[in-house]
N, C-alpha and C positions, 0 to 999 in steps of 0.2 A: 194420329199416330190407332195403332188395335191394345193390347194391355194382353199380357201372356197371360195367360193364363195357368195354376198352378199345379204341383203334380196329380194335388192328388182329382183336380176337373179331370185334368189328361186320361185315366186311370178308369176312374167315373163313361167320360168319351170311349176312351181302347173298348171295355170291358162290351158299353152297349151297339158300337159296331161288328163285335167280334161275334154276340149272342145275335146279331141278325146277321151275318154274314152266315152262319149253322144257319140257324131257319132252312134260310135262301138255300145251298148247298141238298140238306134235306131234301126239300122239299125237291128241287133238281134230282135225286139222284128218287124220290117216289115219285116223279111223272115220267120221267124216263124208261125205269122200269111198267107204265099204267104201257106207256108209247110201248117197250119190247113182247108187253102181255094179246097187246091190238093186234100185231102181226099171227104168233103164233095161233089166236085164235078163226079157225077158218070159219068165213061170210059166209054162207047157206046164201041167197041172194042179190041181187043187185040194191034191191037197198039197203041192203047189213052193209052190207061190201061201201056206201054214201054215207054211209049213220059216221063206220068205223071213221070209213078215210074221211071222216068232218070234226069227229072225238077225238083226234087222232093230230089233225092242223090245228085244231083249240089245242092239245099239249104242247103244241110248241112255239106257236106262236105264247102262250104264258112260261112258255120257260126260255125266249127271245125276251122277256121282258127282267122277266128274274136276273137272267144273265145278265146283262142292259146296272141294274140297281147294285148287283156284284162287283162288277166292278167300281162303280164312283166308292159300297164303301172299304177295295180294296186300293184307292186316292185314299180317303178318307184319309186310312187308313198312312198310309204312307206321308202326309197334313203331319199327319202324329206323330209320326219319326222325327217328323226337319220340325217342329215345328210350326208350324203356321200354320195348324190349324184352327176353326174359326175365322179364321183370315175372308174375304171374297177374293179367289180368284181374278177375276176382275177389276177391283175401284183398290185396290187393299186394305176393304176397310173392315176392323172387328161385325160376324155375321152375330144377329143376336142369336144373346142363350136360349132365350124358346124358343127361335126359327132352331136351332142346333138340334134340340128337344128333345122336335119335331119331328129331325131330318140327319142327323146326327153326320151321314152322307152328305153332302150339303155343300158346295166348291160356291154359292153365290151368296150377295145378298138377296133381302128380302126383294131389296131395286133391280140389281141385274140380274136375279131373274125375271121379271116381270119386262126388260126391257128385249132379253134372247125371247121372249117367248113370242114380244112381240115383234120382233123380225122377223119368227119361222116361218109364222104365221102370212106377214104381207110375202112372204115368196112365191 
């Protein structure tokens, strides 16, 4: 059975997650503004239009990854509220402290994460 985190530890992880969330939201806002600026700049020729389209697509793909990470951060904050933070959502074992410090939004221990990645590669 996994040991419960104390209030201080939960507070430290909450602060870490909130900083990450703020960072992602700020980045998404900047990407959205850059994308809108590209729409307002009138491309002069086909090459400019292609480059603008590629850059815009690239910015939007970045924002998709950021949105996914934002969902993971929000779910980690909910697990903190339910006192389930630091517990693997698959095997219910404790997630290692070093892993949580590196990826506080992770829902899985390293073993379960590796299994999930191996399964997704085999599909």
